[in-house]
C-alpha positions as CSV (number, residue, x, y, z in Angstrom):
1,X,82.4,56.3,5.5
2,X,84.9,54.4,3.4
3,X,87.3,51.8,4.8
4,X,90.2,54.3,4.4
5,X,88.3,57.0,6.2
6,X,87.3,54.6,9.0
7,X,90.9,53.6,9.5
8,X,92.0,57.2,9.7
9,X,89.1,57.9,12.1
10,X,90.2,55.0,14.4
11,X,93.7,56.3,14.4
12,X,92.8,59.9,15.2
13,X,90.0,59.1,17.6
14,X,90.7,55.7,19.3
15,X,88.4,56.0,22.3
16,X,85.1,55.9,20.5
17,X,83.2,54.3,23.5
18,X,83.8,57.1,26.0
19,X,81.7,60.1,24.8
20,X,83.6,62.5,27.0
21,X,87.1,61.4,26.0
22,X,89.2,64.3,24.8
23,X,90.7,64.0,21.3
24,X,93.5,66.1,19.9
25,X,94.3,66.4,16.2
26,X,96.2,68.6,13.8
27,X,94.7,69.8,10.6
28,X,96.8,71.2,7.8
29,X,96.5,72.2,4.1
30,X,93.7,74.7,4.5
31,X,93.7,78.4,3.9
32,X,92.9,81.2,6.3
33,X,89.5,81.6,4.5
34,X,88.8,77.9,5.1
35,X,89.7,78.3,8.8
36,X,87.3,81.3,9.1
37,X,84.5,79.3,7.4
38,X,85.1,76.5,9.9
39,X,85.0,78.9,12.9
40,X,81.7,80.3,11.6
41,X,80.3,76.7,11.3
42,X,81.3,75.9,14.8
43,X,79.7,79.1,16.2
44,X,76.4,78.1,14.6
45,X,76.5,74.6,16.0
46,X,76.0,73.1,19.4
47,X,79.5,71.6,19.6
48,X,82.4,73.3,21.4
49,X,85.7,72.2,20.0
50,X,88.7,74.3,20.9
51,X,90.8,75.5,17.9
52,X,94.3,76.8,18.3
53,X,95.8,78.2,15.1
54,X,99.3,77.1,14.1
55,X,101.6,80.1,14.2
56,X,104.0,78.6,11.7
57,X,101.6,77.1,9.0
58,X,99.0,79.6,7.9
59,X,95.5,78.1,7.8
60,X,96.5,75.0,9.9
61,X,95.3,74.3,13.4
62,X,95.2,72.0,16.4
63,X,91.8,70.9,17.6
64,X,90.5,69.6,21.0
65,X,87.2,67.8,20.5
66,X,85.1,65.6,22.7
67,X,84.4,62.1,21.4
68,X,80.7,62.8,21.2
69,X,81.3,65.7,18.9
70,X,83.9,64.1,16.6
71,X,81.5,63.0,13.8
72,X,79.9,66.5,13.5
73,X,83.3,68.2,13.7
74,X,84.8,66.0,11.0
75,X,81.7,66.7,8.8
76,X,82.4,70.4,9.2
77,X,86.1,70.0,8.3
78,X,85.7,67.6,5.4
79,X,84.4,70.0,2.7
80,X,87.3,72.4,3.5
81,X,89.9,69.9,2.2
82,X,92.1,69.8,5.3
83,X,94.6,67.0,5.9
84,X,94.1,65.3,9.2
85,X,97.2,64.3,11.1
86,X,97.6,62.2,14.2
87,X,99.7,63.9,16.8
88,X,102.6,61.5,17.9
89,X,102.5,60.4,21.6
90,X,105.8,62.1,22.3
91,X,104.2,65.5,21.7
92,X,101.0,64.9,23.5
93,X,102.1,66.5,26.8
94,X,103.0,69.7,24.9
95,X,99.7,69.6,23.1
96,X,97.8,69.3,26.4
97,X,99.7,72.3,27.8
98,X,98.7,74.2,24.7
99,X,95.1,73.5,25.5
100,X,95.7,74.0,29.3
101,X,94.7,70.5,30.0
102,X,96.5,69.0,33.1
103,X,96.3,65.3,32.3
């Protein structure tokens, strides 16, 4: 992992020590085909991230991933050329509602 990738990883997933910490991220720039490929990869894996498609931007999605699964999830996303975006804290409560998380 390059220094630039590591910095982005640390921003997106700051609680690396807690394996059951829930991470939220937004991925954009992909196509519907890329999203279908990602969903297929997830079904064939042992990880269980939750994907919610963005209704406005086709091919984009929100993800809820446990810390222990982050590396594998990012490895699945990387070849699909998505842009990873950190969700600003001011929107985090709305994102948690989207995933039906109470905290």
